[in-house]
C-alpha positions in Angstrom: -5.7 20.6 -9.1 -3.1 18.4 -10.8 -2.3 18.9 -14.5 -4.8 16.2 -15.5 -7.1 16.7 -12.5 -6.6 13.2 -10.9 -6.3 12.8 -7.2 -4.6 9.9 -5.4 -4.4 9.0 -1.7 -1.4 7.0 -0.4 -1.3 5.4 3.1 2.0 4.8 4.7 3.4 7.6 2.6 6.1 8.7 5.0 8.7 6.1 4.0 9.7 3.2 1.8 7.3 2.1 -0.8 4.7 4.6 0.2 7.1 7.5 -0.3 8.4 6.2 -3.6 4.9 5.7 -5.0 3.6 9.1 -3.7 6.5 10.9 -5.4 6.0 8.9 -8.7 2.3 9.8 -8.7 3.0 13.5 -7.9 5.7 13.7 -10.6 3.2 12.3 -13.1 0.7 15.1 -12.4 -1.5 13.6 -9.6 -2.4 15.6 -6.6 -1.5 13.3 -3.7 -2.8 13.0 -0.2 0.0 11.8 2.0 -1.4 9.7 4.9 0.7 8.1 7.7 1.2 8.1 11.4 4.2 10.5 11.7 3.8 14.0 10.4 7.5 14.7 10.2 8.1 11.7 7.8 5.1 12.9 5.6 6.7 16.3 5.5 10.0 14.8 4.3 8.1 13.0 1.5 6.4 16.3 0.6 9.8 18.1 0.6 11.1 15.6 -2.0 8.3 16.3 -4.5 8.9 17.4 -8.1 8.5 21.1 -8.6 6.3 20.7 -11.7 4.0 17.9 -10.4 0.7 17.9 -8.7 -0.2 19.3 -5.3 0.4 17.5 -2.0 -1.7 17.4 1.1 0.0 16.1 4.3 -2.6 14.3 6.5 -1.3 12.5 9.6 -3.6 9.5 10.2 -3.8 6.2 12.1 -5.5 4.0 9.6 -6.6 1.5 12.3 -8.8 4.2 13.9 -12.2 4.5 12.1 -12.7 8.2 13.2 -9.3 9.1 11.9 -9.9 7.4 8.6 -13.3 9.2 8.2 -11.6 12.5 8.9 -8.8 11.7 6.3 -11.3 11.1 3.5 -13.4 14.1 4.5 -10.3 16.2 4.3 -9.5 14.8 0.9 -12.9 15.5 -0.5 -12.8 19.0 1.0 -9.4 19.8 -0.6 -9.9 18.2 -4.0 -13.5 17.4 -4.5 -12.9 13.8 -5.6 -10.6 10.7 -5.4 -9.4 8.7 -8.3 -6.8 6.3 -6.8 -6.3 4.9 -3.3 -3.1 3.0 -2.7 -3.6 0.9 0.5 0.0 0.7 1.5 0.3 1.2 5.3 1.7 -1.8 7.0 3.0 -3.0 10.3 4.8 -6.1 11.5 5.4 -8.0 14.7 8.7 -9.3 16.1 10.0 -12.4 14.4 9.5 -14.7 17.3 7.7 -18.1 17.6 3.9 -17.8 17.2 3.2 -19.1 20.6 5.2 -16.2 22.2 3.4 -13.4 20.5 1.1 -11.3 22.6 -2.5 -10.5 21.7 -1.5 -6.9 21.5 1.2 -7.6 19.0 -1.2 -9.7 16.9 -3.9 -7.1 17.1 -1.7 -4.2 16.1 -0.7 -5.9 12.8 -4.3 -6.9 12.0 -5.5 -3.3 12.8 -3.1 -1.6 10.4 -2.6 -4.1 7.6 -6.1 -5.5 7.3 -8.6 -3.4 9.2 -6.9 -0.2 8.0 -7.1 -1.3 4.4 -10.8 -2.2 4.8 -11.6 1.2 6.5 -9.8 3.1 3.8 -11.5 1.1 1.0 -14.9 1.8 2.5 -14.4 5.5 2.5 -12.9 5.5 -0.9 -15.8 3.6 -2.3 -18.3 6.1 -0.8 -16.5 9.0 -2.5 -15.9 7.2 -5.8 -19.4 5.9 -6.4 -21.0 9.3 -5.7 -18.6 11.6 -7.7 -18.8 12.7 -11.3 -17.4 11.2 -13.4 -18.1 8.1 -11.3 -15.6 5.5 -10.3 -12.0 5.1 -9.4 -9.3 2.6 -8.6 -8.1 1.0 -5.4 -4.6 -0.7 -5.3 -3.8 -2.9 -2.4 -0.2 -3.6 -1.3 -0.1 -7.3 -0.8 3.3 -9.0 -0.5 5.1 -12.2 -1.4 3.7 -13.1 2.1 0.2 -13.2 0.4 1.5 -16.4 -1.2 4.1 -17.9 1.1 5.2 -17.2 4.7 8.6 -16.5 6.2 9.5 -18.2 9.5 7.8 -16.6 12.5 5.6 -14.3 10.6 2.0 -15.4 11.5 0.4 -11.9 12.0 1.9 -10.4 8.8 1.3 -13.4 6.6 -2.3 -13.9 7.8 -3.1 -10.3 7.1 -1.5 -10.4 3.6 -3.4 -13.6 2.7 -6.5 -11.8 3.9 -5.7 -8.8 1.7 -6.0 -11.0 -1.3 -9.6 -11.9 -0.3 -10.3 -8.2 0.4 -9.0 -7.3 -3.1 -11.3 -9.8 -4.7 -14.3 -8.6 -2.8 -13.6 -4.9 -3.6 -13.2 -5.9 -7.3 -16.5 -7.8 -7.3 -18.6 -5.3 -5.2 -17.1 -2.2 -6.9 -17.9 -3.2 -10.5 -21.4 -1.7 -10.5 -19.9 1.7 -9.4 -17.0 1.6 -12.0 -14.5 1.0 -9.3 -11.5 -1.2 -10.2 -9.4 -2.9 -7.6 -6.0 -4.7 -8.0 -3.2 -5.9 -5.8 0.5 -5.6 -6.1 2.6 -8.3 -4.3 6.1 -6.9 -3.7 9.2 -8.9 -2.9 12.4 -7.5 -1.5 12.6 -3.9 -2.6 15.4 -1.7 -1.2 13.8 0.0 1.9 14.6 0.4 5.5 12.4 -2.6 6.2 14.6 -4.9 4.1 18.0 -3.7 5.2 18.4 -6.8 7.4 18.3 -9.0 4.3 21.7 -7.8 3.3 23.1 -9.4 6.5 21.1 -12.6 6.1 17.6 -13.6 7.3 16.1 -16.9 8.5 15.0 -19.4 5.8 12.4 -22.2 6.0 15.1 -24.8 6.4 16.5 -23.2 9.5 19.5 -21.6 7.8 20.2 -17.9 7.3 20.9 -16.4 3.9 21.5 -13.1 2.2 18.6 -12.3 -0.1 18.6 -10.3 -3.3 16.8 -6.9 -3.4 15.6 -4.7 -6.2 15.5 -0.9 -6.6 12.3 0.6 -5.2 11.7 2.7 -8.4 10.6 -0.5 -10.1 7.8 -0.8 -7.5 6.8 2.8 -8.0 6.7 2.4 -11.8 4.5 -0.7 -11.5 2.0 1.0 -9.2 1.9 4.0 -11.6 1.2 1.7 -14.5 -1.7 0.2 -12.6 -3.0 3.6 -11.6 -2.9 5.0 -15.1 -5.0 2.3 -16.8 -8.4 3.3 -17.9 -11.2 2.0 -15.6 -12.3 -0.6 -18.2 -8.9 -2.4 -17.7 -7.4 -3.7 -14.5 -4.3 -5.5 -13.2 -6.0 -7.8 -10.8 -2.8 -9.2 -9.3 0.8 -8.3 -10.1 4.0 -9.8 -8.5 7.1 -7.6 -8.7 10.2 -9.0 -7.0 14.0 -9.3 -7.0 14.6 -12.0 -9.6 17.0 -14.0 -7.4 15.1 -13.8 -4.1 13.9 -17.1 -2.7 10.3 -17.6 -3.6 9.7 -19.6 -6.9 10.3 -23.3 -6.4 12.4 -24.2 -3.4 14.7 -21.2 -3.3 
């Protein structure tokens, strides 16, 4: 068990935001279940863990597969006996091409990971959290600036992130009676592999291309850790953390 006995599960823990948040939780004393599609990336996350932090459990999982998600949470319960925090972070994207050129398979893959995966993980987390003693827990969903405003040619990703906001509200409402809190962090332009293209310029709504500001990923990890460590009677319902100079507020 971790130094304070709290258990967290992070999806998409093999890279980027998922890795940074997993390591921040582990260093803070949480035992962390690392879930993601690729075992080798999860192992790299585990190898970067602090020596004095909580335990880590590597659990390769496709969150869009209901059976795999059930097995993930059964493994978590078997290993640690409870679950205090779920960070629904796993995400997928489609090629940045015109909406009419996307295939059904490209659309369905993004919906399966970003939305259905978050729903399936939330279901299993709720089942554990409402039955454990002490009862309750916290679910944190990774939204996005795309939960508010789209980029060009981003229909699948933007649609799922808008839907994540609705899912967050439903979990918050339905989880109250079980002492389950749910919040959403909307992240804009953190330094990860996914945002490297922004340093070279990305399409803007007016048809131009522009380099966009990015922020260090540790600021995201610190924000999620703050949300996770609140007592269950307090909740960050929605938080936006972004590079100050990225185009979002107003017209740019």
